[in-house]
mmCIF file of the N, C-alpha and C atoms, coordinates in Angstrom:
data_MODEL
# 
_entry.id   MODEL 
# 
loop_
_atom_site.group_PDB 
_atom_site.id 
_atom_site.type_symbol 
_atom_site.label_atom_id 
_atom_site.label_alt_id 
_atom_site.label_comp_id 
_atom_site.label_asym_id 
_atom_site.label_entity_id 
_atom_site.label_seq_id 
_atom_site.pdbx_PDB_ins_code 
_atom_site.Cartn_x 
_atom_site.Cartn_y 
_atom_site.Cartn_z 
_atom_site.occupancy 
_atom_site.B_iso_or_equiv 
_atom_site.pdbx_formal_charge 
_atom_site.auth_seq_id 
_atom_site.auth_comp_id 
_atom_site.auth_asym_id 
_atom_site.auth_atom_id 
_atom_site.pdbx_PDB_model_num 
ATOM 1   N N  . MET A 1 1  ? 15.930  149.003 -58.076 1.00 0.00 ? 1  MET A N  1 
ATOM 2   C CA . MET A 1 1  ? 15.812  148.497 -56.730 1.00 0.00 ? 1  MET A CA 1 
ATOM 3   C C  . MET A 1 1  ? 15.293  149.600 -55.814 1.00 0.00 ? 1  MET A C  1 
ATOM 4   N N  . MET A 1 2  ? 14.299  149.270 -55.000 1.00 0.00 ? 2  MET A N  1 
ATOM 5   C CA . MET A 1 2  ? 13.699  150.261 -54.132 1.00 0.00 ? 2  MET A CA 1 
ATOM 6   C C  . MET A 1 2  ? 14.411  150.275 -52.788 1.00 0.00 ? 2  MET A C  1 
ATOM 7   N N  . CYS A 1 3  ? 14.709  151.468 -52.290 1.00 0.00 ? 3  CYS A N  1 
ATOM 8   C CA . CYS A 1 3  ? 15.340  151.621 -50.990 1.00 0.00 ? 3  CYS A CA 1 
ATOM 9   C C  . CYS A 1 3  ? 14.248  151.850 -49.943 1.00 0.00 ? 3  CYS A C  1 
ATOM 10  N N  . VAL A 1 4  ? 14.260  151.063 -48.888 1.00 0.00 ? 4  VAL A N  1 
ATOM 11  C CA . VAL A 1 4  ? 13.229  151.146 -47.860 1.00 0.00 ? 4  VAL A CA 1 
ATOM 12  C C  . VAL A 1 4  ? 13.884  151.450 -46.526 1.00 0.00 ? 4  VAL A C  1 
ATOM 13  N N  . ASN A 1 5  ? 13.300  152.369 -45.778 1.00 0.00 ? 5  ASN A N  1 
ATOM 14  C CA . ASN A 1 5  ? 13.797  152.685 -44.443 1.00 0.00 ? 5  ASN A CA 1 
ATOM 15  C C  . ASN A 1 5  ? 13.474  151.517 -43.522 1.00 0.00 ? 5  ASN A C  1 
ATOM 16  N N  . GLN A 1 6  ? 14.487  150.893 -42.969 1.00 0.00 ? 6  GLN A N  1 
ATOM 17  C CA . GLN A 1 6  ? 14.280  149.715 -42.138 1.00 0.00 ? 6  GLN A CA 1 
ATOM 18  C C  . GLN A 1 6  ? 13.500  150.026 -40.870 1.00 0.00 ? 6  GLN A C  1 
ATOM 19  N N  . ASP A 1 7  ? 13.669  151.227 -40.308 1.00 0.00 ? 7  ASP A N  1 
ATOM 20  C CA . ASP A 1 7  ? 12.923  151.580 -39.099 1.00 0.00 ? 7  ASP A CA 1 
ATOM 21  C C  . ASP A 1 7  ? 11.423  151.584 -39.362 1.00 0.00 ? 7  ASP A C  1 
ATOM 22  N N  . GLU A 1 8  ? 11.002  152.073 -40.521 1.00 0.00 ? 8  GLU A N  1 
ATOM 23  C CA . GLU A 1 8  ? 9.582   152.134 -40.848 1.00 0.00 ? 8  GLU A CA 1 
ATOM 24  C C  . GLU A 1 8  ? 8.981   150.746 -41.006 1.00 0.00 ? 8  GLU A C  1 
ATOM 25  N N  . ASP A 1 9  ? 9.783   149.785 -41.427 1.00 0.00 ? 9  ASP A N  1 
ATOM 26  C CA . ASP A 1 9  ? 9.311   148.418 -41.628 1.00 0.00 ? 9  ASP A CA 1 
ATOM 27  C C  . ASP A 1 9  ? 9.417   147.567 -40.370 1.00 0.00 ? 9  ASP A C  1 
ATOM 28  N N  . ARG A 1 10 ? 10.003  148.115 -39.340 1.00 0.00 ? 10 ARG A N  1 
ATOM 29  C CA . ARG A 1 10 ? 10.184  147.351 -38.104 1.00 0.00 ? 10 ARG A CA 1 
ATOM 30  C C  . ARG A 1 10 ? 8.825   146.971 -37.521 1.00 0.00 ? 10 ARG A C  1 
ATOM 31  N N  . MET A 1 11 ? 8.741   145.758 -37.036 1.00 0.00 ? 11 MET A N  1 
ATOM 32  C CA . MET A 1 11 ? 7.501   145.263 -36.436 1.00 0.00 ? 11 MET A CA 1 
ATOM 33  C C  . MET A 1 11 ? 7.608   145.412 -34.917 1.00 0.00 ? 11 MET A C  1 
ATOM 34  N N  . LEU A 1 12 ? 6.613   146.045 -34.310 1.00 0.00 ? 12 LEU A N  1 
ATOM 35  C CA . LEU A 1 12 ? 6.626   146.316 -32.882 1.00 0.00 ? 12 LEU A CA 1 
ATOM 36  C C  . LEU A 1 12 ? 5.685   145.386 -32.128 1.00 0.00 ? 12 LEU A C  1 
ATOM 37  N N  . THR A 1 13 ? 6.097   144.990 -30.949 1.00 0.00 ? 13 THR A N  1 
ATOM 38  C CA . THR A 1 13 ? 5.237   144.184 -30.087 1.00 0.00 ? 13 THR A CA 1 
ATOM 39  C C  . THR A 1 13 ? 4.254   145.097 -29.357 1.00 0.00 ? 13 THR A C  1 
ATOM 40  N N  . GLU A 1 14 ? 3.261   144.484 -28.740 1.00 0.00 ? 14 GLU A N  1 
ATOM 41  C CA . GLU A 1 14 ? 2.299   145.252 -27.952 1.00 0.00 ? 14 GLU A CA 1 
ATOM 42  C C  . GLU A 1 14 ? 3.023   146.018 -26.842 1.00 0.00 ? 14 GLU A C  1 
ATOM 43  N N  . THR A 1 15 ? 3.988   145.397 -26.215 1.00 0.00 ? 15 THR A N  1 
ATOM 44  C CA . THR A 1 15 ? 4.749   146.052 -25.144 1.00 0.00 ? 15 THR A CA 1 
ATOM 45  C C  . THR A 1 15 ? 5.481   147.281 -25.657 1.00 0.00 ? 15 THR A C  1 
ATOM 46  N N  . GLU A 1 16 ? 6.081   147.166 -26.838 1.00 0.00 ? 16 GLU A N  1 
ATOM 47  C CA . GLU A 1 16 ? 6.800   148.312 -27.417 1.00 0.00 ? 16 GLU A CA 1 
ATOM 48  C C  . GLU A 1 16 ? 5.841   149.440 -27.778 1.00 0.00 ? 16 GLU A C  1 
ATOM 49  N N  . VAL A 1 17 ? 4.696   149.090 -28.347 1.00 0.00 ? 17 VAL A N  1 
ATOM 50  C CA . VAL A 1 17 ? 3.714   150.116 -28.741 1.00 0.00 ? 17 VAL A CA 1 
ATOM 51  C C  . VAL A 1 17 ? 3.181   150.832 -27.507 1.00 0.00 ? 17 VAL A C  1 
ATOM 52  N N  . THR A 1 18 ? 2.794   150.079 -26.487 1.00 0.00 ? 18 THR A N  1 
ATOM 53  C CA . THR A 1 18 ? 2.242   150.720 -25.292 1.00 0.00 ? 18 THR A CA 1 
ATOM 54  C C  . THR A 1 18 ? 3.273   151.610 -24.610 1.00 0.00 ? 18 THR A C  1 
ATOM 55  N N  . ALA A 1 19 ? 4.539   151.221 -24.643 1.00 0.00 ? 19 ALA A N  1 
ATOM 56  C CA . ALA A 1 19 ? 5.598   152.057 -24.070 1.00 0.00 ? 19 ALA A CA 1 
ATOM 57  C C  . ALA A 1 19 ? 5.785   153.340 -24.885 1.00 0.00 ? 19 ALA A C  1 
ATOM 58  N N  . MET A 1 20 ? 5.691   153.223 -26.211 1.00 0.00 ? 20 MET A N  1 
ATOM 59  C CA . MET A 1 20 ? 5.876   154.393 -27.084 1.00 0.00 ? 20 MET A CA 1 
ATOM 60  C C  . MET A 1 20 ? 4.814   155.460 -26.845 1.00 0.00 ? 20 MET A C  1 
ATOM 61  N N  . ILE A 1 21 ? 3.567   155.012 -26.617 1.00 0.00 ? 21 ILE A N  1 
ATOM 62  C CA . ILE A 1 21 ? 2.475   155.984 -26.501 1.00 0.00 ? 21 ILE A CA 1 
ATOM 63  C C  . ILE A 1 21 ? 1.926   156.098 -25.082 1.00 0.00 ? 21 ILE A C  1 
ATOM 64  N N  . SER A 1 22 ? 2.606   155.445 -24.153 1.00 0.00 ? 22 SER A N  1 
ATOM 65  C CA . SER A 1 22 ? 2.295   155.564 -22.718 1.00 0.00 ? 22 SER A CA 1 
ATOM 66  C C  . SER A 1 22 ? 0.849   155.230 -22.367 1.00 0.00 ? 22 SER A C  1 
ATOM 67  N N  . ILE A 1 23 ? 0.403   154.059 -22.815 1.00 0.00 ? 23 ILE A N  1 
ATOM 68  C CA . ILE A 1 23 ? -0.919  153.575 -22.440 1.00 0.00 ? 23 ILE A CA 1 
ATOM 69  C C  . ILE A 1 23 ? -0.799  152.114 -22.003 1.00 0.00 ? 23 ILE A C  1 
ATOM 70  N N  . SER A 1 24 ? -1.858  151.609 -21.401 1.00 0.00 ? 24 SER A N  1 
ATOM 71  C CA . SER A 1 24 ? -1.868  150.216 -20.960 1.00 0.00 ? 24 SER A CA 1 
ATOM 72  C C  . SER A 1 24 ? -2.214  149.290 -22.128 1.00 0.00 ? 24 SER A C  1 
ATOM 73  N N  . PRO A 1 25 ? -1.844  148.026 -22.017 1.00 0.00 ? 25 PRO A N  1 
ATOM 74  C CA . PRO A 1 25 ? -2.215  147.069 -23.061 1.00 0.00 ? 25 PRO A CA 1 
ATOM 75  C C  . PRO A 1 25 ? -3.734  146.983 -23.270 1.00 0.00 ? 25 PRO A C  1 
ATOM 76  N N  . SER A 1 26 ? -4.500  147.058 -22.194 1.00 0.00 ? 26 SER A N  1 
ATOM 77  C CA . SER A 1 26 ? -5.960  146.982 -22.348 1.00 0.00 ? 26 SER A CA 1 
ATOM 78  C C  . SER A 1 26 ? -6.501  148.199 -23.095 1.00 0.00 ? 26 SER A C  1 
ATOM 79  N N  . SER A 1 27 ? -5.910  149.364 -22.863 1.00 0.00 ? 27 SER A N  1 
ATOM 80  C CA . SER A 1 27 ? -6.327  150.564 -23.610 1.00 0.00 ? 27 SER A CA 1 
ATOM 81  C C  . SER A 1 27 ? -5.996  150.421 -25.090 1.00 0.00 ? 27 SER A C  1 
ATOM 82  N N  . LEU A 1 28 ? -4.812  149.882 -25.381 1.00 0.00 ? 28 LEU A N  1 
ATOM 83  C CA . LEU A 1 28 ? -4.426  149.670 -26.778 1.00 0.00 ? 28 LEU A CA 1 
ATOM 84  C C  . LEU A 1 28 ? -5.416  148.748 -27.473 1.00 0.00 ? 28 LEU A C  1 
ATOM 85  N N  . ARG A 1 29 ? -5.745  147.643 -26.837 1.00 0.00 ? 29 ARG A N  1 
ATOM 86  C CA . ARG A 1 29 ? -6.694  146.700 -27.440 1.00 0.00 ? 29 ARG A CA 1 
ATOM 87  C C  . ARG A 1 29 ? -8.075  147.343 -27.624 1.00 0.00 ? 29 ARG A C  1 
ATOM 88  N N  . ARG A 1 30 ? -8.482  148.155 -26.677 1.00 0.00 ? 30 ARG A N  1 
ATOM 89  C CA . ARG A 1 30 ? -9.771  148.854 -26.794 1.00 0.00 ? 30 ARG A CA 1 
ATOM 90  C C  . ARG A 1 30 ? -9.746  149.854 -27.956 1.00 0.00 ? 30 ARG A C  1 
ATOM 91  N N  . TRP A 1 31 ? -8.662  150.613 -28.078 1.00 0.00 ? 31 TRP A N  1 
ATOM 92  C CA . TRP A 1 31 ? -8.536  151.569 -29.178 1.00 0.00 ? 31 TRP A CA 1 
ATOM 93  C C  . TRP A 1 31 ? -8.548  150.870 -30.527 1.00 0.00 ? 31 TRP A C  1 
ATOM 94  N N  . VAL A 1 32 ? -7.864  149.741 -30.624 1.00 0.00 ? 32 VAL A N  1 
ATOM 95  C CA . VAL A 1 32 ? -7.854  148.976 -31.880 1.00 0.00 ? 32 VAL A CA 1 
ATOM 96  C C  . VAL A 1 32 ? -9.267  148.485 -32.191 1.00 0.00 ? 32 VAL A C  1 
ATOM 97  N N  . ALA A 1 33 ? -9.974  147.986 -31.189 1.00 0.00 ? 33 ALA A N  1 
ATOM 98  C CA . ALA A 1 33 ? -11.342 147.487 -31.400 1.00 0.00 ? 33 ALA A CA 1 
ATOM 99  C C  . ALA A 1 33 ? -12.280 148.600 -31.863 1.00 0.00 ? 33 ALA A C  1 
ATOM 100 N N  . LYS A 1 34 ? -12.036 149.823 -31.401 1.00 0.00 ? 34 LYS A N  1 
ATOM 101 C CA . LYS A 1 34 ? -12.863 150.975 -31.787 1.00 0.00 ? 34 LYS A CA 1 
ATOM 102 C C  . LYS A 1 34 ? -12.346 151.657 -33.061 1.00 0.00 ? 34 LYS A C  1 
ATOM 103 N N  . SER A 1 35 ? -11.295 151.115 -33.653 1.00 0.00 ? 35 SER A N  1 
ATOM 104 C CA . SER A 1 35 ? -10.635 151.698 -34.833 1.00 0.00 ? 35 SER A CA 1 
ATOM 105 C C  . SER A 1 35 ? -10.059 153.082 -34.544 1.00 0.00 ? 35 SER A C  1 
ATOM 106 N N  . SER A 1 36 ? -9.680  153.309 -33.287 1.00 0.00 ? 36 SER A N  1 
ATOM 107 C CA . SER A 1 36 ? -9.042  154.567 -32.903 1.00 0.00 ? 36 SER A CA 1 
ATOM 108 C C  . SER A 1 36 ? -7.527  154.492 -33.010 1.00 0.00 ? 36 SER A C  1 
ATOM 109 N N  . PHE A 1 37 ? -7.024  153.299 -33.288 1.00 0.00 ? 37 PHE A N  1 
ATOM 110 C CA . PHE A 1 37 ? -5.588  153.070 -33.424 1.00 0.00 ? 37 PHE A CA 1 
ATOM 111 C C  . PHE A 1 37 ? -5.401  152.026 -34.518 1.00 0.00 ? 37 PHE A C  1 
ATOM 112 N N  . PRO A 1 38 ? -4.293  152.094 -35.260 1.00 0.00 ? 38 PRO A N  1 
ATOM 113 C CA . PRO A 1 38 ? -4.071  151.113 -36.334 1.00 0.00 ? 38 PRO A CA 1 
ATOM 114 C C  . PRO A 1 38 ? -4.122  149.672 -35.834 1.00 0.00 ? 38 PRO A C  1 
ATOM 115 N N  . ALA A 1 39 ? -4.718  148.834 -36.621 1.00 0.00 ? 39 ALA A N  1 
ATOM 116 C CA . ALA A 1 39 ? -4.796  147.411 -36.275 1.00 0.00 ? 39 ALA A CA 1 
ATOM 117 C C  . ALA A 1 39 ? -3.439  146.752 -36.475 1.00 0.00 ? 39 ALA A C  1 
ATOM 118 N N  . PRO A 1 40 ? -3.151  145.754 -35.669 1.00 0.00 ? 40 PRO A N  1 
ATOM 119 C CA . PRO A 1 40 ? -1.880  145.038 -35.843 1.00 0.00 ? 40 PRO A CA 1 
ATOM 120 C C  . PRO A 1 40 ? -1.948  144.076 -37.021 1.00 0.00 ? 40 PRO A C  1 
ATOM 121 N N  . VAL A 1 41 ? -0.790  143.644 -37.426 1.00 0.00 ? 41 VAL A N  1 
ATOM 122 C CA . VAL A 1 41 ? -0.656  142.624 -38.455 1.00 0.00 ? 41 VAL A CA 1 
ATOM 123 C C  . VAL A 1 41 ? -0.497  141.290 -37.731 1.00 0.00 ? 41 VAL A C  1 
ATOM 124 N N  . THR A 1 42 ? -1.280  140.302 -38.124 1.00 0.00 ? 42 THR A N  1 
ATOM 125 C CA . THR A 1 42 ? -1.110  138.966 -37.559 1.00 0.00 ? 42 THR A CA 1 
ATOM 126 C C  . THR A 1 42 ? -0.121  138.224 -38.425 1.00 0.00 ? 42 THR A C  1 
ATOM 127 N N  . LEU A 1 43 ? 0.941   137.773 -37.808 1.00 0.00 ? 43 LEU A N  1 
ATOM 128 C CA . LEU A 1 43 ? 1.972   137.075 -38.561 1.00 0.00 ? 43 LEU A CA 1 
ATOM 129 C C  . LEU A 1 43 ? 1.454   135.719 -39.014 1.00 0.00 ? 43 LEU A C  1 
ATOM 130 N N  . GLU A 1 44 ? 1.665   135.411 -40.278 1.00 0.00 ? 44 GLU A N  1 
ATOM 131 C CA . GLU A 1 44 ? 1.164   134.171 -40.867 1.00 0.00 ? 44 GLU A CA 1 
ATOM 132 C C  . GLU A 1 44 ? 1.685   132.959 -40.108 1.00 0.00 ? 44 GLU A C  1 
ATOM 133 N N  . GLY A 1 45 ? 0.783   132.072 -39.817 1.00 0.00 ? 45 GLY A N  1 
ATOM 134 C CA . GLY A 1 45 ? 1.157   130.839 -39.145 1.00 0.00 ? 45 GLY A CA 1 
ATOM 135 C C  . GLY A 1 45 ? 1.460   131.005 -37.665 1.00 0.00 ? 45 GLY A C  1 
ATOM 136 N N  . SER A 1 46 ? 1.048   132.145 -37.107 1.00 0.00 ? 46 SER A N  1 
ATOM 137 C CA . SER A 1 46 ? 1.307   132.334 -35.683 1.00 0.00 ? 46 SER A CA 1 
ATOM 138 C C  . SER A 1 46 ? 0.162   133.096 -35.037 1.00 0.00 ? 46 SER A C  1 
ATOM 139 N N  . ARG A 1 47 ? 0.184   133.138 -33.743 1.00 0.00 ? 47 ARG A N  1 
ATOM 140 C CA . ARG A 1 47 ? -0.833  133.880 -33.011 1.00 0.00 ? 47 ARG A CA 1 
ATOM 141 C C  . ARG A 1 47 ? -0.351  135.273 -32.637 1.00 0.00 ? 47 ARG A C  1 
ATOM 142 N N  . TYR A 1 48 ? 0.880   135.602 -33.026 1.00 0.00 ? 48 TYR A N  1 
ATOM 143 C CA . TYR A 1 48 ? 1.484   136.868 -32.646 1.00 0.00 ? 48 TYR A CA 1 
ATOM 144 C C  . TYR A 1 48 ? 1.010   138.004 -33.538 1.00 0.00 ? 48 TYR A C  1 
ATOM 145 N N  . LYS A 1 49 ? 0.796   139.142 -32.907 1.00 0.00 ? 49 LYS A N  1 
ATOM 146 C CA . LYS A 1 49 ? 0.395   140.344 -33.625 1.00 0.00 ? 49 LYS A CA 1 
ATOM 147 C C  . LYS A 1 49 ? 1.482   141.387 -33.451 1.00 0.00 ? 49 LYS A C  1 
ATOM 148 N N  . ARG A 1 50 ? 1.719   142.112 -34.517 1.00 0.00 ? 50 ARG A N  1 
ATOM 149 C CA . ARG A 1 50 ? 2.742   143.154 -34.497 1.00 0.00 ? 50 ARG A CA 1 
ATOM 150 C C  . ARG A 1 50 ? 2.206   144.388 -35.215 1.00 0.00 ? 50 ARG A C  1 
ATOM 151 N N  . TRP A 1 51 ? 2.719   145.539 -34.819 1.00 0.00 ? 51 TRP A N  1 
ATOM 152 C CA . TRP A 1 51 ? 2.376   146.795 -35.461 1.00 0.00 ? 51 TRP A CA 1 
ATOM 153 C C  . TRP A 1 51 ? 3.565   147.274 -36.266 1.00 0.00 ? 51 TRP A C  1 
ATOM 154 N N  . LEU A 1 52 ? 3.298   147.830 -37.439 1.00 0.00 ? 52 LEU A N  1 
ATOM 155 C CA . LEU A 1 52 ? 4.364   148.432 -38.234 1.00 0.00 ? 52 LEU A CA 1 
ATOM 156 C C  . LEU A 1 52 ? 4.748   149.768 -37.613 1.00 0.00 ? 52 LEU A C  1 
ATOM 157 N N  . MET A 1 53 ? 6.045   149.989 -37.473 1.00 0.00 ? 53 MET A N  1 
ATOM 158 C CA . MET A 1 53 ? 6.544   151.243 -36.922 1.00 0.00 ? 53 MET A CA 1 
ATOM 159 C C  . MET A 1 53 ? 5.970   152.434 -37.690 1.00 0.00 ? 53 MET A C  1 
ATOM 160 N N  . SER A 1 54 ? 5.884   152.316 -39.006 1.00 0.00 ? 54 SER A N  1 
ATOM 161 C CA . SER A 1 54 ? 5.375   153.424 -39.815 1.00 0.00 ? 54 SER A CA 1 
ATOM 162 C C  . SER A 1 54 ? 3.922   153.743 -39.480 1.00 0.00 ? 54 SER A C  1 
ATOM 163 N N  . ASP A 1 55 ? 3.099   152.731 -39.210 1.00 0.00 ? 55 ASP A N  1 
ATOM 164 C CA . ASP A 1 55 ? 1.695   152.969 -38.834 1.00 0.00 ? 55 ASP A CA 1 
ATOM 165 C C  . ASP A 1 55 ? 1.603   153.699 -37.499 1.00 0.00 ? 55 ASP A C  1 
ATOM 166 N N  . VAL A 1 56 ? 2.418   153.283 -36.546 1.00 0.00 ? 56 VAL A N  1 
ATOM 167 C CA . VAL A 1 56 ? 2.401   153.922 -35.221 1.00 0.00 ? 56 VAL A CA 1 
ATOM 168 C C  . VAL A 1 56 ? 2.897   155.361 -35.333 1.00 0.00 ? 56 VAL A C  1 
ATOM 169 N N  . GLN A 1 57 ? 3.968   155.573 -36.089 1.00 0.00 ? 57 GLN A N  1 
ATOM 170 C CA . GLN A 1 57 ? 4.498   156.929 -36.260 1.00 0.00 ? 57 GLN A CA 1 
ATOM 171 C C  . GLN A 1 57 ? 3.484   157.842 -36.949 1.00 0.00 ? 57 GLN A C  1 
ATOM 172 N N  . GLN A 1 58 ? 2.780   157.324 -37.962 1.00 0.00 ? 58 GLN A N  1 
ATOM 173 C CA . GLN A 1 58 ? 1.759   158.125 -38.631 1.00 0.00 ? 58 GLN A CA 1 
ATOM 174 C C  . GLN A 1 58 ? 0.629   158.485 -37.675 1.00 0.00 ? 58 GLN A C  1 
ATOM 175 N N  . TRP A 1 59 ? 0.229   157.543 -36.820 1.00 0.00 ? 59 TRP A N  1 
ATOM 176 C CA . TRP A 1 59 ? -0.823  157.808 -35.843 1.00 0.00 ? 59 TRP A CA 1 
ATOM 177 C C  . TRP A 1 59 ? -0.374  158.899 -34.867 1.00 0.00 ? 59 TRP A C  1 
ATOM 178 N N  . ILE A 1 60 ? 0.872   158.796 -34.382 1.00 0.00 ? 60 ILE A N  1 
ATOM 179 C CA . ILE A 1 60 ? 1.406   159.814 -33.467 1.00 0.00 ? 60 ILE A CA 1 
ATOM 180 C C  . ILE A 1 60 ? 1.419   161.179 -34.148 1.00 0.00 ? 60 ILE A C  1 
ATOM 181 N N  . GLN A 1 61 ? 1.884   161.227 -35.384 1.00 0.00 ? 61 GLN A N  1 
ATOM 182 C CA . GLN A 1 61 ? 1.936   162.488 -36.127 1.00 0.00 ? 61 GLN A CA 1 
ATOM 183 C C  . GLN A 1 61 ? 0.528   163.060 -36.318 1.00 0.00 ? 61 GLN A C  1 
ATOM 184 N N  . SER A 1 62 ? -0.448  162.217 -36.606 1.00 0.00 ? 62 SER A N  1 
ATOM 185 C CA . SER A 1 62 ? -1.815  162.720 -36.792 1.00 0.00 ? 62 SER A CA 1 
ATOM 186 C C  . SER A 1 62 ? -2.351  163.314 -35.500 1.00 0.00 ? 62 SER A C  1 
ATOM 187 N N  . LYS A 1 63 ? -1.988  162.741 -34.370 1.00 0.00 ? 63 LYS A N  1 
ATOM 188 C CA . LYS A 1 63 ? -2.425  163.285 -33.079 1.00 0.00 ? 63 LYS A CA 1 
ATOM 189 C C  . LYS A 1 63 ? -1.728  164.611 -32.785 1.00 0.00 ? 63 LYS A C  1 
ATOM 190 N N  . ARG A 1 64 ? -0.471  164.729 -33.164 1.00 0.00 ? 64 ARG A N  1 
ATOM 191 C CA . ARG A 1 64 ? 0.246   165.996 -32.990 1.00 0.00 ? 64 ARG A CA 1 
ATOM 192 C C  . ARG A 1 64 ? -0.388  167.088 -33.850 1.00 0.00 ? 64 ARG A C  1 
ATOM 193 N N  . ASN A 1 65 ? -0.753  166.720 -35.075 1.00 0.00 ? 65 ASN A N  1 
ATOM 194 C CA . ASN A 1 65 ? -1.334  167.700 -35.996 1.00 0.00 ? 65 ASN A CA 1 
ATOM 195 C C  . ASN A 1 65 ? -2.692  168.193 -35.526 1.00 0.00 ? 65 ASN A C  1 
ATOM 196 N N  . THR A 1 66 ? -3.475  167.340 -34.885 1.00 0.00 ? 66 THR A N  1 
ATOM 197 C CA . THR A 1 66 ? -4.801  167.769 -34.425 1.00 0.00 ? 66 THR A CA 1 
ATOM 198 C C  . THR A 1 66 ? -4.747  168.545 -33.120 1.00 0.00 ? 66 THR A C  1 
ATOM 199 N N  . SER A 1 67 ? -3.619  168.428 -32.389 1.00 0.00 ? 67 SER A N  1 
ATOM 200 C CA . SER A 1 67 ? -3.526  169.139 -31.109 1.00 0.00 ? 67 SER A CA 1 
ATOM 201 C C  . SER A 1 67 ? -2.917  170.531 -31.254 1.00 0.00 ? 67 SER A C  1 
ATOM 202 N N  . THR A 1 68 ? -2.482  170.893 -32.464 1.00 0.00 ? 68 THR A N  1 
ATOM 203 C CA . THR A 1 68 ? -1.872  172.217 -32.659 1.00 0.00 ? 68 THR A CA 1 
ATOM 204 C C  . THR A 1 68 ? -2.824  173.172 -33.288 1.00 0.00 ? 68 THR A C  1 
# 
């Protein structure tokens, strides 16, 4: 049985993502369109999009690594 960190699998809303990285929703959508930020997952059978916590954390870490 595989053990998975639940925080990494958590699905974040656009509001949560923009709050985490301190940008506006329009900036987030622009970054996603330019492939400058991870694309969201579209939940099957719905119009809702969510980001995996692990994808957002990896993006933040990559930005920290390039700024040092």
